[in-house]
C-alpha positions as CSV (number, residue, x, y, z in Angstrom):
1,X,11.2,18.7,-54.6
2,X,9.9,16.3,-51.9
3,X,11.1,18.6,-49.1
4,X,9.5,21.6,-50.8
5,X,6.1,19.8,-51.1
6,X,6.4,18.9,-47.4
7,X,6.9,22.5,-46.4
8,X,3.9,23.6,-48.4
9,X,1.8,20.9,-46.7
10,X,2.9,22.1,-43.3
11,X,2.1,25.7,-44.2
12,X,-1.4,24.8,-45.4
13,X,-2.0,22.9,-42.1
14,X,-0.8,25.8,-40.0
15,X,-3.0,28.5,-41.8
16,X,-6.2,26.4,-42.0
17,X,-6.4,24.8,-38.5
18,X,-8.4,26.9,-36.0
19,X,-5.5,26.9,-33.5
20,X,-6.3,27.6,-29.8
21,X,-4.5,30.3,-28.0
22,X,-2.2,28.5,-25.6
23,X,-0.9,30.3,-22.5
24,X,2.5,28.8,-23.1
25,X,5.0,30.5,-25.4
26,X,7.7,27.9,-25.8
27,X,10.7,29.4,-27.5
28,X,11.5,27.6,-30.8
29,X,15.1,27.3,-30.0
30,X,14.2,25.3,-26.8
31,X,12.3,22.6,-28.8
32,X,14.4,19.6,-29.6
33,X,14.1,17.8,-33.0
34,X,10.7,16.2,-33.4
35,X,8.4,15.1,-36.2
36,X,7.1,18.4,-37.5
37,X,3.7,17.1,-38.6
38,X,3.3,15.5,-35.2
39,X,3.6,19.0,-33.8
40,X,1.2,20.4,-36.4
41,X,-1.6,17.9,-35.4
42,X,-1.2,18.6,-31.7
43,X,-4.5,20.4,-31.3
44,X,-6.7,18.3,-33.6
45,X,-7.6,15.7,-31.0
46,X,-8.4,17.1,-27.6
47,X,-9.9,16.5,-24.2
48,X,-13.2,17.8,-25.6
49,X,-13.9,14.5,-27.3
50,X,-14.2,12.9,-23.8
51,X,-15.8,15.7,-21.9
52,X,-19.0,13.6,-21.4
53,X,-21.9,13.6,-19.0
54,X,-21.7,9.7,-18.8
55,X,-18.1,9.9,-17.4
56,X,-18.4,12.8,-14.9
57,X,-18.2,10.4,-11.9
58,X,-15.1,8.8,-13.4
59,X,-13.5,12.2,-13.8
60,X,-14.4,13.0,-10.2
61,X,-12.7,9.8,-8.9
62,X,-9.5,10.6,-10.8
63,X,-9.4,14.2,-9.7
64,X,-9.9,13.2,-6.1
65,X,-7.1,10.6,-6.4
66,X,-4.8,13.3,-7.8
67,X,-5.5,15.6,-4.9
68,X,-4.9,12.9,-2.4
69,X,-1.5,12.0,-3.8
70,X,-0.6,15.6,-4.9
71,X,-0.3,14.7,-8.6
72,X,0.2,17.7,-10.9
73,X,-1.0,16.1,-14.1
74,X,-2.2,12.7,-15.5
75,X,-3.8,11.2,-18.6
76,X,-6.1,8.3,-19.1
77,X,-7.1,6.4,-22.2
78,X,-9.7,3.5,-22.3
79,X,-10.3,1.0,-25.1
80,X,-13.1,-1.6,-25.3
81,X,-12.9,-4.5,-27.8
82,X,-10.3,-2.7,-29.9
83,X,-12.2,0.6,-29.9
84,X,-10.9,3.8,-28.2
85,X,-13.8,5.1,-26.3
86,X,-12.2,7.6,-23.9
87,X,-9.1,9.7,-23.7
88,X,-8.5,12.7,-21.5
89,X,-5.8,14.6,-19.6
90,X,-6.2,16.0,-16.1
91,X,-4.5,18.7,-14.1
92,X,-1.3,20.4,-15.3
93,X,1.2,19.3,-17.8
94,X,3.4,22.3,-16.8
95,X,2.0,24.1,-13.8
96,X,4.6,26.9,-13.8
97,X,3.5,27.9,-17.3
98,X,-0.2,27.3,-16.7
99,X,-0.4,24.5,-19.4
100,X,-3.2,22.0,-18.6
101,X,-2.8,18.4,-19.5
102,X,-4.5,17.4,-22.8
103,X,-4.9,14.1,-24.5
104,X,-1.9,14.7,-26.8
105,X,0.7,15.3,-24.1
106,X,3.4,12.7,-23.9
107,X,5.0,11.4,-20.7
108,X,8.0,9.3,-19.7
109,X,6.5,5.8,-19.4
110,X,9.4,4.2,-17.5
111,X,9.4,0.4,-17.5
112,X,6.4,0.2,-19.8
113,X,9.3,0.7,-22.3
114,X,10.3,-2.9,-21.7
115,X,7.2,-4.1,-23.5
116,X,8.1,-2.1,-26.5
117,X,11.6,-3.6,-26.5
118,X,10.3,-7.1,-26.1
119,X,8.0,-6.6,-29.1
120,X,11.1,-5.5,-31.1
121,X,12.9,-8.6,-30.2
122,X,10.0,-10.8,-31.1
123,X,9.8,-9.1,-34.5
124,X,13.4,-10.0,-35.2
125,X,12.6,-13.6,-34.2
126,X,9.7,-13.7,-36.6
127,X,12.0,-12.3,-39.3
128,X,14.5,-15.1,-38.7
129,X,17.2,-12.7,-37.6
130,X,17.7,-14.4,-34.2
131,X,16.3,-17.0,-31.8
132,X,15.3,-16.8,-28.2
133,X,17.9,-19.5,-27.5
134,X,20.7,-17.6,-29.0
135,X,23.7,-16.8,-26.7
136,X,24.3,-13.1,-26.1
137,X,28.0,-13.0,-25.1
138,X,31.2,-14.9,-25.8
139,X,32.8,-16.1,-29.0
140,X,29.5,-17.4,-30.5
141,X,27.3,-14.6,-28.9
142,X,25.3,-12.0,-30.7
143,X,27.3,-9.2,-29.0
144,X,30.8,-10.6,-29.9
145,X,31.7,-7.6,-32.1
146,X,35.2,-6.5,-31.3
147,X,34.2,-2.8,-31.5
148,X,31.8,-3.4,-28.6
149,X,34.4,-5.2,-26.5
150,X,32.5,-6.6,-23.5
151,X,35.0,-8.1,-21.1
152,X,33.6,-11.1,-19.2
153,X,34.7,-11.8,-15.7
154,X,32.2,-14.6,-14.9
155,X,32.3,-17.4,-17.5
156,X,28.6,-18.1,-16.7
157,X,27.8,-14.9,-18.6
158,X,28.6,-16.7,-21.9
159,X,25.5,-18.9,-21.3
160,X,23.1,-16.0,-21.1
161,X,20.4,-16.3,-23.8
162,X,18.0,-13.8,-25.3
163,X,15.1,-15.4,-23.5
164,X,17.0,-15.2,-20.2
165,X,17.2,-11.4,-20.6
166,X,13.6,-11.1,-21.7
167,X,12.4,-13.0,-18.6
168,X,14.8,-11.4,-16.1
169,X,16.8,-14.6,-15.7
170,X,20.2,-13.3,-16.9
171,X,22.0,-13.5,-13.6
172,X,22.1,-9.8,-12.9
173,X,21.1,-8.5,-9.5
174,X,20.8,-5.1,-7.8
175,X,22.8,-6.3,-4.7
176,X,24.9,-3.1,-4.7
177,X,22.3,-0.9,-6.3
178,X,20.8,-0.7,-9.8
179,X,23.7,0.1,-12.2
180,X,21.4,1.9,-14.6
181,X,21.0,4.6,-11.9
182,X,24.6,5.0,-10.9
183,X,26.0,6.9,-14.0
184,X,28.6,8.9,-12.1
185,X,30.1,6.1,-9.9
186,X,30.3,3.7,-12.9
187,X,31.9,6.3,-15.1
188,X,34.6,6.9,-12.5
189,X,35.2,3.1,-12.0
190,X,35.4,2.6,-15.8
191,X,37.6,5.7,-16.2
192,X,35.3,7.4,-18.7
193,X,33.6,10.9,-18.6
194,X,30.2,11.0,-16.8
195,X,27.5,10.1,-17.4
196,X,28.2,6.4,-18.1
197,X,26.3,5.6,-21.3
198,X,24.5,2.3,-21.8
199,X,27.5,0.6,-23.4
200,X,29.7,1.5,-20.4
201,X,27.1,0.2,-17.9
202,X,27.0,-3.1,-19.7
203,X,30.8,-3.3,-19.7
204,X,30.7,-2.6,-16.0
205,X,28.2,-5.3,-15.0
206,X,30.1,-7.9,-17.1
207,X,33.3,-7.0,-15.3
208,X,31.7,-8.3,-12.1
209,X,30.5,-11.7,-11.1
210,X,26.9,-12.6,-11.7
211,X,24.4,-12.9,-8.9
212,X,23.2,-16.3,-10.0
213,X,23.6,-18.8,-12.8
214,X,21.6,-17.7,-15.8
215,X,18.2,-19.4,-16.2
216,X,18.1,-20.8,-12.6
217,X,16.4,-17.9,-10.9
218,X,14.4,-14.7,-11.6
219,X,15.6,-11.2,-10.5
220,X,14.1,-8.1,-12.1
221,X,16.8,-6.4,-14.1
222,X,16.9,-3.1,-15.9
223,X,20.3,-3.8,-17.3
224,X,19.0,-6.9,-19.0
225,X,16.7,-4.9,-21.1
226,X,19.5,-2.4,-21.7
227,X,21.4,-5.3,-23.2
228,X,18.4,-6.3,-25.3
229,X,18.5,-2.7,-26.7
230,X,22.0,-3.4,-28.0
231,X,21.0,-6.8,-29.4
232,X,18.3,-5.1,-31.5
233,X,20.9,-2.6,-32.9
234,X,23.4,-5.3,-33.6
235,X,21.0,-7.7,-35.3
236,X,19.0,-5.1,-37.2
237,X,22.0,-3.1,-38.2
238,X,20.4,0.2,-37.3
239,X,19.6,2.6,-34.5
240,X,17.3,1.1,-31.8
241,X,14.8,3.9,-31.8
242,X,14.5,4.0,-35.6
243,X,14.1,0.2,-35.8
244,X,11.3,0.2,-33.2
245,X,9.5,3.1,-34.8
246,X,9.7,1.7,-38.3
247,X,8.9,-1.9,-37.5
248,X,6.6,-1.8,-34.4
249,X,5.2,1.7,-33.6
250,X,4.4,3.2,-36.9
251,X,2.8,0.0,-38.3
252,X,0.8,0.0,-35.0
253,X,-0.4,3.6,-35.7
254,X,1.9,5.2,-33.1
255,X,3.6,8.3,-34.6
256,X,4.5,10.3,-31.5
257,X,6.5,8.0,-29.3
258,X,10.2,8.8,-28.9
259,X,13.2,8.2,-26.6
260,X,13.3,10.7,-23.8
261,X,16.0,13.3,-22.9
262,X,17.4,14.1,-19.5
263,X,16.4,17.8,-19.0
264,X,13.3,19.9,-19.1
265,X,14.9,22.2,-21.7
266,X,15.4,19.2,-24.0
267,X,11.7,18.1,-23.8
268,X,9.5,17.5,-26.9
269,X,7.1,20.3,-27.7
270,X,4.1,18.4,-26.2
271,X,6.0,16.6,-23.4
272,X,5.0,17.3,-19.8
273,X,7.1,18.8,-17.0
274,X,8.0,16.3,-14.3
275,X,7.5,16.7,-10.6
276,X,8.6,14.8,-7.5
277,X,7.3,14.7,-3.9
278,X,7.9,17.8,-1.8
279,X,10.5,16.1,0.4
280,X,12.4,14.3,-2.5
281,X,16.2,14.4,-2.1
282,X,18.3,16.1,-4.7
283,X,21.2,14.1,-6.1
284,X,24.5,14.8,-7.9
285,X,24.0,15.7,-11.6
286,X,24.4,12.6,-13.8
287,X,26.9,14.3,-16.0
288,X,29.4,14.5,-13.0
289,X,29.1,18.2,-12.2
290,X,29.2,19.1,-8.6
291,X,25.6,20.2,-8.6
292,X,22.6,18.8,-6.9
293,X,19.5,18.3,-9.1
294,X,16.1,16.6,-9.1
295,X,16.3,13.0,-10.3
296,X,13.7,13.8,-12.9
297,X,15.7,16.7,-14.3
298,X,19.3,15.9,-14.7
299,X,19.9,13.6,-11.7
300,X,19.1,10.3,-13.5
301,X,20.5,9.5,-16.9
302,X,17.2,8.8,-18.6
303,X,18.9,8.6,-22.0
304,X,20.9,5.6,-20.9
305,X,17.8,3.7,-19.9
306,X,16.8,3.4,-23.6
307,X,14.9,0.2,-24.1
308,X,14.7,-0.5,-20.4
309,X,12.8,2.7,-19.5
310,X,13.5,5.5,-21.9
311,X,10.3,6.0,-24.0
312,X,7.8,8.8,-23.9
313,X,4.2,8.4,-25.1
314,X,0.6,9.4,-24.6
315,X,-1.8,6.9,-23.1
316,X,-3.8,7.0,-26.4
317,X,-0.8,5.8,-28.4
318,X,0.0,3.2,-25.8
319,X,-3.4,1.7,-26.4
320,X,-2.7,1.8,-30.2
321,X,0.5,-0.2,-29.4
322,X,-1.4,-2.6,-27.1
323,X,-4.1,-3.2,-29.7
324,X,-1.3,-4.3,-32.1
325,X,0.1,-6.9,-29.8
326,X,-3.0,-8.4,-28.3
327,X,-4.0,-11.1,-30.8
328,X,-7.4,-9.5,-31.3
329,X,-8.5,-9.4,-35.0
330,X,-10.4,-6.1,-34.5
331,X,-7.1,-4.2,-34.9
332,X,-4.3,-5.4,-37.1
333,X,-1.4,-6.9,-35.1
334,X,2.3,-6.3,-35.7
335,X,3.3,-9.6,-34.2
336,X,2.1,-13.2,-34.9
337,X,-0.2,-15.0,-32.6
338,X,2.6,-17.4,-31.7
339,X,4.8,-14.5,-30.7
340,X,2.0,-13.0,-28.6
341,X,1.4,-16.3,-26.9
342,X,5.1,-16.7,-26.1
343,X,5.2,-13.2,-24.6
344,X,2.3,-13.8,-22.1
345,X,3.4,-17.3,-21.1
346,X,5.3,-17.9,-17.8
347,X,7.1,-21.3,-18.0
348,X,8.2,-22.5,-14.6
349,X,8.6,-19.6,-12.2
350,X,9.7,-17.1,-14.9
351,X,8.2,-13.7,-15.7
352,X,6.3,-13.1,-19.0
353,X,8.2,-11.4,-21.8
354,X,7.8,-7.6,-21.7
355,X,4.8,-7.8,-19.4
356,X,5.0,-7.6,-15.6
357,X,2.0,-10.0,-14.9
358,X,-0.2,-12.2,-17.0
359,X,-2.8,-14.9,-16.1
360,X,-4.8,-17.6,-17.9
361,X,-7.9,-15.5,-17.9
362,X,-6.4,-13.0,-20.3
363,X,-5.4,-10.2,-17.9
364,X,-2.0,-8.6,-18.8
365,X,-0.3,-5.8,-16.9
366,X,2.8,-3.7,-17.4
367,X,3.7,-0.9,-14.9
368,X,6.6,1.6,-14.7
369,X,7.9,4.2,-12.2
370,X,10.6,6.8,-12.4
371,X,11.3,9.9,-10.4
372,X,8.6,12.2,-11.8
373,X,6.3,9.6,-13.4
374,X,4.2,6.5,-12.8
375,X,2.6,4.5,-15.6
376,X,0.4,1.5,-16.0
377,X,-0.9,-0.3,-19.1
378,X,-3.5,-3.0,-18.6
379,X,-5.5,-5.5,-20.8
380,X,-8.5,-7.0,-19.0
381,X,-10.2,-10.3,-19.9
382,X,-13.6,-8.4,-20.1
383,X,-12.4,-6.6,-23.3
384,X,-11.4,-3.3,-21.6
385,X,-7.9,-2.0,-21.9
386,X,-6.5,1.2,-20.3
387,X,-3.4,3.3,-19.9
388,X,-2.8,5.8,-17.1
389,X,0.3,8.0,-16.7
390,X,1.2,10.7,-14.3
391,X,3.9,13.4,-14.4
392,X,4.4,13.2,-10.6
393,X,6.0,10.6,-8.4
394,X,5.6,10.1,-4.6
395,X,7.2,8.3,-1.7
396,X,5.6,4.9,-2.5
397,X,7.8,4.5,-5.6
398,X,7.3,1.2,-7.5
399,X,4.2,0.4,-5.3
400,X,2.3,3.4,-6.6
401,X,1.0,1.7,-9.8
402,X,-0.9,-0.7,-7.6
403,X,-2.8,2.2,-6.2
404,X,-3.4,3.4,-9.8
405,X,-4.8,0.1,-10.7
406,X,-7.2,0.1,-7.8
407,X,-8.3,3.7,-8.5
408,X,-8.9,3.1,-12.2
409,X,-10.9,0.0,-11.4
410,X,-13.1,2.0,-9.1
411,X,-13.4,4.9,-11.5
412,X,-14.4,2.7,-14.4
413,X,-17.1,1.0,-12.3
414,X,-18.7,4.4,-11.8
415,X,-19.6,4.7,-15.4
416,X,-23.0,3.1,-16.0
417,X,-23.0,3.4,-19.8
418,X,-19.9,3.9,-22.0
419,X,-20.2,5.8,-25.3
420,X,-20.7,3.6,-28.4
421,X,-17.9,5.0,-30.6
422,X,-14.3,4.5,-31.8
423,X,-11.9,7.4,-31.6
424,X,-9.4,5.3,-33.6
425,X,-11.9,5.4,-36.5
426,X,-11.1,8.1,-39.1
427,X,-14.8,9.1,-39.0
428,X,-13.8,10.8,-35.7
429,X,-11.2,13.6,-35.9
430,X,-10.7,13.0,-39.6
431,X,-8.1,15.7,-39.9
432,X,-6.2,14.2,-37.0
433,X,-5.9,10.8,-38.8
434,X,-5.2,12.3,-42.2
435,X,-2.2,14.3,-40.8
436,X,-0.9,11.2,-39.0
437,X,-1.0,9.4,-42.3
438,X,1.1,12.2,-43.8
439,X,3.6,11.8,-41.0
440,X,3.9,8.0,-41.6
441,X,4.4,8.6,-45.4
442,X,7.4,10.9,-44.9
443,X,9.9,10.1,-42.1
444,X,12.2,12.9,-43.2
445,X,10.3,15.4,-41.1
446,X,12.0,14.5,-37.9
447,X,14.6,17.2,-38.3
448,X,12.4,19.6,-40.2
449,X,12.3,23.4,-39.9
450,X,11.0,25.0,-36.7
451,X,7.4,26.1,-36.5
452,X,6.2,29.6,-35.7
453,X,6.1,30.6,-32.0
454,X,2.4,31.2,-32.0
455,X,1.5,27.5,-31.8
């Protein structure tokens, strides 16, 4: 009965919404499982809401930046004092099919994913399920389940704590390359089929010596956040993605954030196509085939990145998430003030938890880069917060978010007066918010029936 009612609701939505005629005709069989109602609301909140005279100079700055760096598509969302005041897509989400970027397109967000994972860990701490001081490996460790079987070569690994991993102090280094981006070589060394999954990568790094004693130094580590992914699953007793969605994202109002897939053909309906610089090298397919592929489309094993860099999201929902972990009462938080304070603190010379940079004035920043994408999420002490994501990478790699930060600062300064509104308020785009509520009420829609091909 419940499923029948849901189908009726979807049918009503489809026949009553004034759907735009999209140039793309994505074949239904190419669409991977996704929340059906999230697809249905795709056109209810569009660029038109931020096509304003007051922000024309901001638009011009962003478009000039995109031309300079040959960026195919990008999206920006801006929040002020907990209110979403601007959200807009630029360029092409899929140039080959003539699909322009709109506010609802979702992108790979690379290491911004680490902030999501960190929030999940802090939620488990609040719930009394674990402590930041808990040991991760060894006889008394969280991951001591015999079914996981993590062989430890360096006894110092038994002293790694949850907080060590959160602050990149677990002892892991990229001295011989980042293991999260060597799925074929690691699979061969561990005698398993390629690509090496996250569990295999963790086994591999533990079968080698650590680069330093845990807690004594700081070295940015993707594999550390991969291990945190497994900690969440072990402690919560459920799938990482489902736990994060049900306990962090949906309570924050984020209904269209998911773990990414490796190939363009496996994308979500409203996910962008990814592009790399013209001279980017092809690499061997991550599944071990003797085929050269772009890193962004089958070269890198994005799926194994998981909590270290595997999420897709729109800038608008990234700001929903940020508003729920900022300690500001204007938008309900999903974490306690104590947890938020712990995350932005930097004891000694450590990094903050989840964030990349924080300071005493209240500026918090999280960036991320992958082949095919660059992302930045920033909270400013003046009440402005923003998220900017591209579907194109360039030769500057992890340094590109710094250029994004400078550009967005310049673009925002060109706006003399911001609109006095809140796009998060149901008074705006009421149908959009109503349908999002329906999605939250029934999680069974994730593997629902395919939609007609005229969307």
